[in-house]
C-alpha positions in Angstrom: -32.3 68.6 0.9 -29.7 69.9 3.2 -31.7 71.7 5.9 -29.2 71.4 8.7 -28.2 74.8 10.0 -24.7 75.8 9.0 -23.5 75.8 12.6 -24.5 72.1 13.0 -22.6 70.8 9.9 -19.5 69.0 11.0 -16.4 67.7 9.1 -17.1 64.2 8.0 -20.9 64.7 7.6 -22.2 63.1 4.4 -25.3 64.1 2.4 -26.3 61.8 -0.4 -27.4 63.3 -3.8 -28.6 62.0 -7.1 -26.1 62.0 -10.0 -25.6 63.4 -13.5 -23.6 61.6 -16.1 -21.3 64.0 -18.0 -21.8 63.1 -21.7 -20.7 64.6 -25.0 -24.2 66.2 -25.4 -24.1 67.6 -21.9 -20.8 69.4 -22.5 -21.7 70.5 -26.0 -25.1 71.8 -24.8 -23.3 73.9 -22.2 -20.8 75.2 -24.8 -23.8 76.2 -27.0 -25.6 77.9 -24.1 -22.6 79.9 -22.9 -20.6 80.4 -26.1 -17.6 78.9 -24.4 -16.2 76.8 -27.2 -12.6 76.5 -25.9 -10.9 73.5 -27.7 -10.0 72.0 -24.3 -13.7 71.1 -24.0 -14.6 70.3 -27.6 -11.5 69.3 -29.7 -10.1 65.9 -28.9 -6.8 66.5 -30.8 -6.2 69.8 -29.1 -7.1 68.4 -25.7 -4.8 65.4 -26.2 -1.8 67.7 -26.2 -2.7 69.4 -22.9 -1.7 68.3 -19.4 -5.1 66.6 -19.1 -4.6 64.4 -22.2 -8.2 64.5 -23.0 -11.2 66.8 -23.3 -12.6 68.0 -20.0 -15.9 69.6 -19.0 -16.1 73.3 -18.3 -15.5 74.2 -14.7 -18.6 76.4 -14.6 -20.6 73.4 -15.9 -19.3 71.3 -13.1 -20.1 73.9 -10.4 -23.6 74.5 -11.8 -24.2 70.7 -11.9 -23.0 70.3 -8.3 -25.2 73.1 -7.1 -28.1 71.4 -8.8 -27.4 68.1 -7.1 -27.1 69.5 -3.7 -30.6 70.7 -2.8 -30.0 73.5 -0.4 -32.7 75.1 1.7 -33.6 78.4 0.0 -32.4 80.4 3.0 -28.8 79.1 2.2 -28.9 80.9 -1.1 -29.3 84.3 0.5 -25.5 84.7 0.4 -25.7 84.9 -3.4 -28.6 87.4 -3.6 -27.0 89.8 -1.2 -24.3 90.5 -3.9 -26.5 90.6 -7.0 -27.5 94.1 -8.3 -30.8 92.8 -9.7 -32.3 89.5 -10.8 -31.7 88.5 -14.4 -35.0 87.4 -16.0 -35.8 86.4 -19.5 -35.1 89.0 -22.2 -32.6 90.9 -20.1 -29.1 91.4 -21.5 -26.0 90.5 -19.5 -22.7 92.2 -20.0 -19.5 92.4 -18.1 -16.7 95.0 -18.1 -13.2 93.9 -17.1 -10.5 96.4 -16.4 -7.0 94.9 -16.5 -4.3 96.7 -14.4 -1.4 98.3 -16.2 1.8 96.3 -15.7 
């Protein structure tokens, strides 16, 4: 767990974590969970024609995985809670509204 105070963390400091192997099942499970079935993540033929040349994992999956690997002291997570309107428990619906500016 990273329990060093923010002010004491220095460039070059290293904290060791465990690891997660990104597998086909891991990526497909995330796609099923989120509904993000973009072909860049799931379709090898499509992905081969992109600048990546192969399928890649979802960015949100990688960020979530990294957050899980870096065990932060609970007080560090306060920055996220200050911006949330309310916690999202089981059975609660989640929706988003996006307003695009007129060009």
